[in-house]
N, C-alpha and C positions, 0 to 999 in steps of 0.2 A: 625489460621493457614492461612486462606483463606485472611485477612488482612494481611499477610505479605507477600504472593504471590502476591496480587495484589501491594503493595508497591514496591516489587522488580520488577514489571513488568513497573511499573510507571517510577521507576528510569531509568532504561534498556531503556525504548521508550524517556526519557527526554535526555539520554546519546547521540541515534541516530537521534536526532531533531523532533520524536513525539510526544511531550508534549502535554498532554490534551487530549488524545483520548482515554482514557481509565478512565471510571466510575466507581463504587461499589455504590450501595445504598442496604440497606436492605428494603425490602419492602414486606408485609404480603399478602396473597393473597385474604384477604378482603379491600385492600384499592387499589381498581383500579383508582381512582381519581388520589391517589398519584402518581399510576405508568403511568398516561397519563401525568401526570406534567413531571415526572422525563423524560419519555424519549421526551416530546415536548422540554425541556430546552435543553438536551444533543444534540439532532438533531442540534436546532439552535446553539449551542454551536461549532459544529463539521462544520455547516456552513459557521461559521464567520471566523473559523481556515484557511479554504480554502482547495484547493487539498492538497493530501500527497506532502512533501515535496521529496518522495520518486520515485514520479513517474516519475522522471527524468529518474530514473535507468531500469524503466518496458518499455520506447520506444524504448530502446537502445540494449535490450539482451532480449530474451524470451526462453523459453524452450516447443516447443509444445510438445503434447500428445504422436508424435512419439518418442521424447526423443532426437532429433537433435539438435543441437543449432542452431537457428535462430538468424540473425544479423540483424538493422535496417538501409537500406542504405538509407540516406538522397536525393543521387543523385535523384534517380526514384521513393523516398516516397513508397517502399515496403518491406516486408519481405522476406528473402531469406535465406538459409542454411549460414552458415559462410563462409564454405571452395569454394562456389560459390561466393559470394562476394569478397574473396581473391582472386580467379583465374580471376575473372573480372581485380582487381586492377593492377593485375600483367600485364593481356595482353595490359590494358590501356584503358578497354572497359568502366570502370566504374567511 
């Protein structure tokens, strides 16, 4: 069942452009060296893939803990509530 789930998630990640960022390896608790090698190899693989292509979405919108949506205002390089950003744009001050 685990292999089916991981395969499904890998396909989903491939569809959204995050291919290669999920890895499944069966390692016994007695295989410490294998664990170290697998983690090292996967870390290097992730480093070569570079930043997530989804990171561009994280910079434009975010939902803080308060639950109020914030928007990124590139003009002043700050995060502020979306409503406040829209008010400033309509008033011509943003």
